[in-house]
C-alpha positions as CSV (number, residue, x, y, z in Angstrom):
1,M,32.2,-2.7,-11.9
2,N,29.9,0.2,-13.0
3,R,26.6,-0.6,-12.4
4,T,24.0,0.6,-14.8
5,H,20.0,0.4,-14.8
6,T,18.6,0.5,-18.2
7,S,15.5,-0.2,-20.3
8,I,15.9,-1.7,-23.4
9,Y,12.8,-1.3,-25.8
10,S,12.7,-3.6,-28.8
11,L,11.1,-2.4,-32.2
12,N,8.1,-5.0,-30.7
13,K,6.5,-2.6,-27.8
14,N,5.3,-5.9,-26.2
15,L,9.2,-7.0,-25.6
16,S,11.5,-4.9,-22.9
17,T,14.4,-6.0,-21.2
18,F,15.5,-4.5,-17.7
19,N,19.1,-4.5,-16.9
20,I,19.3,-4.2,-12.8
21,L,22.7,-3.3,-11.8
22,D,24.8,-5.4,-14.4
23,S,23.3,-8.8,-12.3
24,L,20.0,-9.7,-13.4
25,S,18.1,-9.2,-16.7
26,V,14.5,-9.2,-16.6
27,E,13.0,-9.6,-20.0
28,V,9.4,-8.3,-20.0
29,H,6.8,-9.7,-22.8
30,V,3.7,-8.3,-22.4
31,K,0.4,-10.3,-23.6
32,E,-2.5,-8.3,-22.1
33,N,-2.6,-4.1,-22.1
34,P,-6.2,-3.4,-22.1
35,Y,-5.8,-0.1,-21.7
36,D,-2.6,0.5,-23.5
37,L,-0.7,1.8,-20.2
38,P,2.9,2.5,-20.7
39,L,5.4,0.1,-18.6
40,D,7.3,3.4,-17.3
41,Y,4.0,4.7,-15.9
42,L,3.1,1.7,-14.1
43,F,6.7,0.5,-12.6
44,G,10.5,0.8,-12.4
45,M,12.9,-1.9,-11.6
46,A,15.2,-2.4,-8.8
47,A,17.3,-5.1,-7.3
48,R,15.8,-6.9,-3.9
49,K,17.5,-7.8,-0.8
50,N,15.8,-11.7,-1.3
51,K,17.9,-14.5,-2.4
52,K,14.5,-16.1,-3.5
53,R,13.6,-13.2,-5.8
54,G,16.5,-10.7,-5.8
55,F,14.6,-8.1,-8.6
56,L,11.2,-6.3,-7.7
57,F,8.5,-4.4,-10.0
58,V,8.4,-1.3,-8.2
59,S,5.3,0.3,-8.4
60,K,4.6,4.3,-9.4
61,L,0.7,3.6,-8.5
62,L,0.7,2.5,-4.9
63,G,2.4,5.1,-3.1
64,K,4.3,2.6,-1.3
65,H,8.0,3.1,-2.4
66,I,7.9,5.8,-4.8
67,P,5.9,9.3,-4.1
68,I,2.5,9.8,-5.8
69,A,-0.4,12.2,-5.4
70,P,-2.8,10.6,-3.2
71,V,-5.8,10.7,-5.6
72,T,-3.8,9.3,-8.5
73,S,-3.3,6.2,-6.2
74,L,-7.0,6.0,-5.2
75,I,-8.1,6.4,-8.6
76,S,-5.5,3.6,-10.0
77,G,-7.3,1.2,-7.6
78,A,-10.5,2.3,-9.1
79,L,-9.6,1.5,-12.8
80,L,-8.5,-1.7,-11.8
81,G,-12.5,-1.8,-10.3
82,I,-13.3,-0.8,-13.4
83,R,-11.6,-3.7,-15.2
84,L,-13.3,-6.2,-13.1
85,I,-16.7,-4.8,-14.0
86,E,-15.7,-5.4,-17.6
87,E,-14.1,-9.1,-17.3
88,L,-16.8,-9.9,-15.1
89,F,-19.9,-8.4,-15.8
90,K,-19.4,-7.4,-19.5
91,Q,-20.2,-3.9,-18.9
92,Q,-19.1,-0.7,-19.9
93,V,-18.0,2.0,-17.1
94,P,-19.0,6.0,-18.2
95,K,-16.2,7.8,-18.6
96,R,-13.6,5.1,-18.2
97,D,-11.2,6.4,-21.1
98,E,-11.4,9.9,-19.3
99,I,-10.1,8.4,-15.9
100,I,-7.2,6.9,-17.7
101,E,-6.5,10.0,-19.6
102,A,-6.9,11.6,-16.2
103,L,-4.2,9.2,-14.7
104,L,-2.1,9.7,-17.7
105,T,-1.8,13.5,-17.8
106,G,-2.9,13.9,-13.9
107,K,-5.4,16.5,-14.8
108,G,-8.9,16.2,-13.8
109,E,-8.7,13.4,-11.4
110,K,-10.1,14.5,-8.3
111,D,-13.3,15.3,-9.9
112,L,-13.8,12.1,-11.5
113,Y,-12.9,10.2,-8.8
114,Q,-15.5,11.6,-6.5
115,E,-18.3,11.2,-9.1
116,L,-16.8,7.2,-9.4
117,M,-17.5,7.3,-5.5
118,R,-21.1,8.6,-5.7
119,R,-21.6,6.0,-8.0
120,P,-20.2,2.8,-7.0
121,F,-21.4,-0.5,-9.0
122,V,-24.0,-2.6,-7.6
123,L,-22.7,-6.0,-6.9
124,P,-25.4,-9.0,-8.1
125,E,-24.0,-10.9,-4.8
126,E,-22.4,-9.7,-1.6
127,T,-18.9,-10.0,-2.0
128,L,-15.8,-10.0,0.1
129,F,-12.9,-8.1,-1.1
130,I,-9.1,-9.0,0.4
131,G,-5.9,-6.9,0.1
132,F,-2.8,-8.6,0.7
133,A,-0.4,-6.8,3.3
134,E,1.6,-4.8,3.6
135,T,2.1,-3.5,-0.2
136,A,-1.8,-3.8,-1.0
137,T,-3.7,-2.6,1.5
138,S,-4.6,0.3,0.5
139,L,-4.5,-0.8,-3.2
140,G,-7.3,-3.7,-2.0
141,Q,-9.6,-1.0,-0.2
142,S,-9.4,1.3,-3.4
143,V,-11.1,-1.2,-5.7
144,F,-13.5,-2.2,-3.0
145,D,-14.4,1.3,-2.9
146,L,-16.0,1.2,-6.2
147,F,-18.6,-1.5,-5.6
148,D,-21.9,-1.7,-3.2
149,N,-22.9,-4.8,-1.7
150,A,-19.6,-5.6,-0.9
151,A,-17.0,-6.0,2.5
152,Y,-13.3,-5.3,2.8
153,I,-10.8,-6.9,4.9
154,H,-6.9,-7.2,4.6
155,T,-4.6,-9.8,5.7
156,T,-1.6,-8.7,8.4
157,R,1.5,-9.8,9.9
158,E,0.2,-8.2,13.5
159,N,0.1,-10.5,16.7
160,V,-3.1,-9.7,18.4
161,Q,-3.9,-10.5,21.7
162,G,-6.7,-13.0,22.3
163,L,-7.7,-13.3,18.6
164,E,-7.1,-16.1,15.9
165,S,-6.4,-15.7,12.9
166,V,-9.7,-17.0,10.2
167,I,-7.3,-18.3,7.9
168,K,-3.6,-18.6,7.5
169,F,-1.4,-18.6,4.6
170,E,2.2,-18.2,3.2
171,E,3.5,-15.6,1.5
172,E,6.9,-17.9,0.0
173,H,8.7,-15.2,-1.7
174,S,8.4,-12.7,1.0
175,H,11.0,-11.4,3.1
176,A,8.6,-11.9,6.0
177,T,6.2,-15.3,5.1
178,A,3.3,-15.9,7.6
179,Q,0.4,-13.8,7.1
180,S,-2.8,-13.7,9.0
181,C,-6.4,-12.7,8.6
182,F,-8.5,-11.5,11.5
183,G,-11.9,-10.7,9.6
184,K,-15.4,-11.4,11.3
185,E,-15.8,-15.2,10.6
186,E,-19.2,-14.3,9.6
187,L,-17.8,-12.5,6.6
188,F,-16.3,-15.8,5.3
189,K,-19.4,-17.8,5.9
190,K,-21.2,-16.2,3.0
191,S,-21.4,-17.7,0.2
192,G,-20.9,-14.7,-2.2
193,P,-17.3,-14.5,-4.2
194,I,-14.1,-14.0,-2.8
195,V,-12.3,-11.4,-4.4
196,L,-8.2,-11.1,-3.7
197,V,-6.2,-8.1,-4.5
198,D,-2.4,-7.8,-5.0
199,D,-0.2,-5.1,-6.6
200,E,1.6,-8.3,-8.6
201,I,0.7,-11.5,-9.2
202,T,4.9,-13.4,-10.2
203,T,3.8,-17.3,-9.6
204,G,0.6,-17.1,-8.4
205,K,1.1,-19.3,-5.2
206,T,0.3,-16.7,-2.9
207,A,-3.4,-16.6,-3.9
208,I,-3.6,-20.5,-4.2
209,N,-2.3,-21.1,-0.8
210,I,-4.8,-18.2,0.3
211,I,-7.5,-20.0,-1.7
212,E,-6.9,-23.5,-0.5
213,A,-7.3,-22.1,3.2
214,I,-9.9,-20.2,3.0
215,H,-11.8,-23.1,1.1
216,R,-10.9,-25.5,3.9
217,E,-13.0,-24.0,6.2
218,Y,-15.5,-21.6,4.3
219,P,-15.8,-23.3,0.8
220,R,-17.7,-21.4,-2.1
221,D,-18.0,-21.3,-5.9
222,E,-16.0,-18.4,-7.3
223,Y,-13.1,-16.4,-6.5
224,V,-11.3,-14.0,-8.7
225,V,-7.5,-12.5,-8.0
226,V,-7.0,-9.0,-9.0
227,S,-3.8,-7.2,-9.5
228,L,-2.2,-4.6,-11.1
229,L,0.4,-6.9,-12.6
230,D,0.2,-10.6,-13.7
231,W,3.3,-12.2,-14.6
232,R,2.5,-16.0,-14.3
233,S,3.9,-18.4,-17.0
234,E,1.8,-21.0,-18.9
235,Q,2.9,-23.6,-16.0
236,D,1.4,-21.2,-13.3
237,K,-1.7,-20.9,-15.0
238,K,-2.0,-24.3,-15.6
239,R,-1.8,-24.9,-11.5
240,Y,-4.7,-22.3,-11.5
241,H,-6.8,-25.0,-13.6
242,E,-5.7,-27.6,-11.7
243,L,-6.6,-25.9,-8.3
244,E,-10.2,-25.4,-10.0
245,Q,-10.6,-29.1,-11.1
246,R,-9.3,-30.4,-7.6
247,L,-11.6,-28.1,-5.4
248,G,-14.8,-27.5,-7.9
249,I,-14.0,-24.0,-7.7
250,T,-14.2,-21.1,-10.5
251,V,-10.8,-19.1,-10.3
252,K,-10.9,-15.7,-12.5
253,T,-8.3,-12.9,-13.1
254,V,-8.6,-9.5,-13.8
255,T,-5.2,-7.2,-14.3
256,L,-4.3,-4.0,-15.9
257,L,-1.0,-5.6,-17.7
258,A,-0.5,-9.3,-17.9
259,G,2.7,-10.9,-19.7
260,E,5.3,-13.3,-18.9
261,I,9.1,-12.9,-17.6
262,T,12.0,-14.3,-18.1
263,V,15.0,-13.8,-15.7
264,E,18.8,-14.3,-16.2
265,G,21.7,-13.8,-13.9
266,T,22.2,-13.7,-10.2
267,P,20.3,-11.5,-7.3
268,V,23.1,-8.9,-5.9
269,E,24.1,-10.2,-2.7
270,E,25.9,-7.0,-1.0
271,E,24.7,-3.2,-1.5
272,G,27.3,-1.0,-3.2
273,I,28.5,2.0,-1.5
274,Y,25.8,4.4,-0.7
275,E,25.7,7.6,1.2
276,Y,22.5,9.7,0.9
277,S,23.0,12.9,-0.8
278,R,22.6,16.0,1.3
279,P,24.4,19.1,2.3
280,S,27.2,18.9,5.0
281,E,24.6,21.1,7.6
282,P,21.3,19.7,6.5
283,I,18.3,21.4,7.4
284,R,17.2,20.5,11.3
285,A,13.1,20.2,11.1
286,L,11.2,21.7,13.8
287,V,8.7,18.3,15.1
288,E,5.6,18.6,16.3
289,K,2.8,16.3,17.3
290,I,-0.9,16.7,16.2
291,H,-3.2,14.6,17.8
292,L,-6.1,13.4,15.9
293,N,-8.3,12.4,19.1
294,Q,-9.4,16.2,19.1
295,F,-11.3,15.4,16.0
296,N,-13.6,12.8,17.4
297,Q,-16.3,14.6,16.2
298,F,-16.0,13.8,12.7
299,K,-15.3,9.6,13.7
300,R,-18.5,7.5,13.4
301,M,-16.7,4.1,13.6
302,K,-16.0,3.0,17.1
303,D,-12.2,2.0,17.7
304,L,-11.4,-1.6,18.3
305,E,-10.2,-2.4,21.7
306,L,-7.4,-4.9,20.9
307,S,-3.9,-5.2,22.2
308,S,-0.7,-6.3,20.0
309,V,2.1,-8.2,20.8
310,T,5.7,-7.3,19.6
311,S,8.6,-9.7,18.9
312,N,9.6,-8.9,22.6
313,G,6.5,-9.9,24.1
314,E,5.9,-6.1,24.5
315,I,2.3,-4.9,24.5
316,N,0.3,-2.2,22.8
317,H,-3.2,-1.5,24.5
318,V,-3.9,1.4,22.5
319,P,-7.0,1.0,20.0
320,Y,-7.0,0.3,16.4
321,S,-8.9,2.0,13.7
322,A,-11.8,0.7,12.8
323,M,-11.8,2.4,9.2
324,T,-8.9,0.2,7.7
325,G,-10.7,-3.2,7.6
326,R,-8.0,-4.8,9.4
327,F,-9.7,-6.8,11.9
328,N,-13.5,-6.4,11.7
329,G,-14.0,-5.6,8.1
330,V,-15.9,-2.4,6.7
331,T,-18.7,-3.1,4.4
332,S,-19.9,-0.5,1.5
333,D,-22.2,0.9,4.3
334,D,-19.2,2.1,6.0
335,R,-17.6,4.0,3.4
336,A,-19.5,7.4,3.4
337,D,-18.6,7.6,7.2
338,I,-14.6,6.6,6.3
339,N,-15.1,9.4,3.5
340,Y,-16.5,11.8,6.0
341,Y,-13.8,11.5,8.6
342,A,-11.1,11.3,5.9
343,R,-12.5,15.0,4.3
344,N,-12.8,16.7,7.6
345,V,-9.6,15.7,9.2
346,G,-7.5,16.4,5.8
347,E,-9.4,19.9,5.7
348,E,-8.0,20.5,9.2
349,L,-4.8,19.2,8.6
350,G,-4.1,21.3,5.5
351,K,-4.4,24.4,7.3
352,T,-1.4,23.6,9.2
353,R,0.6,23.1,6.1
354,S,3.1,26.1,4.9
355,G,1.7,25.8,1.5
356,G,4.8,24.4,-0.4
357,R,5.1,20.8,-1.2
358,A,4.1,18.3,1.4
359,L,4.3,14.8,1.9
360,C,1.9,12.5,3.9
361,L,4.0,9.4,5.2
362,G,1.6,6.3,6.0
363,T,3.4,3.7,8.0
364,G,3.6,0.0,6.8
365,E,0.2,-1.6,6.6
366,F,-1.7,1.7,7.6
367,M,-1.8,3.4,3.9
368,Y,-5.5,3.8,3.0
369,L,-6.4,6.0,5.8
370,P,-3.9,8.6,5.7
371,M,-3.7,8.5,1.5
372,K,-7.5,8.9,2.0
373,I,-6.8,11.8,4.6
374,A,-3.9,13.5,2.1
375,S,-5.9,13.7,-0.9
376,F,-8.2,16.4,1.0
377,M,-5.2,18.2,2.4
378,G,-4.8,20.5,-1.1
379,E,-2.7,20.6,-4.1
380,N,0.8,19.6,-4.1
381,I,0.9,16.9,-1.7
382,Y,2.3,13.8,-2.0
383,F,1.4,10.0,-0.4
384,Q,3.8,7.3,0.3
385,S,4.6,4.7,3.5
386,T,7.3,3.0,5.2
387,T,7.8,-0.7,4.1
388,R,9.4,-3.8,5.3
389,S,10.8,-4.5,1.9
390,P,14.9,-4.6,1.9
391,I,16.1,-3.0,-1.6
392,H,19.3,-1.7,-2.9
393,R,19.7,1.7,-2.7
394,V,21.2,3.1,-6.0
395,D,21.5,6.9,-6.9
396,Q,21.3,6.4,-10.8
397,E,18.8,7.7,-13.5
398,G,16.6,5.2,-14.2
399,Y,16.9,3.2,-11.1
400,A,14.0,2.6,-9.1
401,V,15.2,3.1,-5.4
402,R,17.6,6.0,-5.6
403,S,17.6,7.0,-1.9
404,G,16.2,5.2,1.6
405,F,17.3,5.0,5.3
406,S,16.5,1.8,7.1
407,F,15.1,2.0,10.8
408,P,13.5,-0.1,13.6
409,C,9.6,-0.3,13.1
410,P,8.0,2.1,15.7
411,D,5.4,-0.7,16.8
412,D,8.2,-3.5,17.1
413,D,11.9,-2.8,17.4
414,R,13.0,-6.3,16.2
415,V,11.2,-5.7,12.6
416,T,13.5,-3.3,10.0
417,N,11.5,-0.8,8.4
418,Y,12.5,1.4,5.4
419,F,11.4,4.8,3.7
420,Y,12.5,5.5,0.2
421,N,13.0,7.8,-2.9
422,I,12.7,11.0,-0.4
423,E,15.3,13.2,-1.8
424,Y,16.9,16.1,-0.1
425,G,14.8,19.0,0.3
426,S,11.7,17.8,-1.8
427,Y,9.1,18.6,0.8
428,E,8.8,21.7,3.0
429,D,6.3,19.5,5.5
430,I,6.0,16.1,6.1
431,Y,3.0,14.3,7.6
432,L,4.1,11.1,9.5
433,C,1.0,9.3,10.1
434,I,0.9,6.5,13.0
435,E,-2.2,4.4,13.4
436,R,-1.4,4.0,17.9
437,N,0.3,6.0,19.6
438,V,3.8,4.2,20.9
439,A,6.7,6.1,23.1
440,D,8.9,8.6,22.1
441,E,11.7,6.5,21.8
442,Q,10.3,3.8,19.8
443,L,10.0,6.8,17.2
444,S,13.5,8.5,17.8
445,S,15.2,6.4,15.1
446,L,12.8,7.1,12.5
447,L,12.6,10.7,13.1
448,E,16.0,11.1,13.0
449,A,16.2,9.6,9.5
450,L,13.4,12.1,8.5
451,Q,15.5,14.9,10.0
452,E,18.0,14.4,7.2
453,V,15.8,14.9,4.3
454,G,15.5,18.5,4.7
455,A,11.8,19.2,5.3
456,K,11.2,22.0,7.4
457,R,8.6,20.8,9.5
458,I,7.6,17.1,10.3
459,F,4.4,16.6,12.0
460,V,4.0,13.0,13.4
461,V,0.1,12.7,13.2
462,I,-1.1,10.2,15.5
463,M,-4.4,8.8,15.3
464,N,-5.1,7.3,18.5
465,E,-3.8,8.2,22.0
466,G,-5.4,5.7,24.1
467,D,-4.8,6.7,27.7
468,M,-2.0,9.2,26.9
469,F,-3.8,11.7,25.7
470,N,-6.4,14.5,27.4
471,D,-9.5,14.1,25.7
472,G,-10.4,17.5,26.7
473,Q,-7.8,19.3,24.5
474,K,-9.1,21.1,21.7
475,Q,-6.4,22.4,20.0
476,L,-3.8,21.2,17.7
477,S,-0.5,20.3,19.6
478,A,2.4,21.7,18.5
479,N,5.0,20.3,21.4
480,A,8.3,20.1,19.9
481,Y,9.7,16.7,20.3
482,G,12.2,16.3,23.1
483,K,13.9,13.2,21.9
484,L,15.6,14.1,19.0
485,P,19.4,15.6,18.8
486,G,20.2,19.0,17.8
């Protein structure tokens, strides 16, 4: 069968049909598009290796599966925050239309973004923002950045020694359903609203699950569900109303694009023949390490002395960063310190660039901080992240995932990770950003995959070294990675 992917736009701009590999047909009926954003600017479509849900709206704003200018992803989170201000507080944000125009054209984004960050919106009640792992960890923090009188944490699939999750809930449609939230309990004990941030709401069941889990232990009056896309049906919306009545709460929703979807066909079970397109003798990049411990003079937030446990029971004692909000949460008061660190480290890393196109590659849940750093590394730089999401790769025009590699997760080799859409020769430099140091052999599979994409140099940027790093070292380390063939 000749597999194709096409987007059919009817005369009615609010009705589109996506044909996914001649196996699934997804009809999208747009009902709410307040900023009149084109659908093909927001997402592409792909087939997901998941029998529960065989399709995927592949976001073009998240910086996850598709590379994006880092400031574009950051300001798109801010735009979602602007929508929240308009919907909940009925206030207009100055230069909103300029921000939308900058997003669509890519012009003037940096200046507008910095202006937004200098004038955060002061919330009337202290509000907790929660981002969903792994896809919306950066999006959640980008939305939170727009506000004062706020705190942020994100859920995680990490297993941490000696910590009990404040709440546990299921993301039922996911390939990895169990999630935890290790934020400080005092953040939940406050009575202000909780804002849940996800990239896409399909049925809303995940949001219902987490609201129920929170409300059992830390009841409050108001919850807000914020997303880039909202595809809930009328029946799904009815479940929100039933939840409100049953718990005596208010659940508000905010989105950039809402509508309903109709799916016909069957999920693609087996991936077709796929071969990464590259020369027979690809460029073998020089691989170097950069240790960010040497820039600790820019770090104003103390690292978190926590130990993770892998599926094999192996323990990693290297500290986590406190700037991600994964375990302790971050507050509006921390935002200036995070920005200070990201700006200074980004400017230092920018000095190592060759001058051509560069990619900053985050890893798993570790997205926001490397994205923020990348936004200060100069022009012509892009960001995306490795992912747990298994997606069918098809090298055809219009399909959202045209290339990709799989490899064992460096933090847990029983978990398969992927990176997608890095075409051969796209970048001169690639900066692979690792939150916590791991043994060389744990990185070898990922680095071997990155060696296939035709970059001239690959930098392994290690944020926290633990005991393996000499804090007295002040120069950039440029030691070739000895574990690679070739």
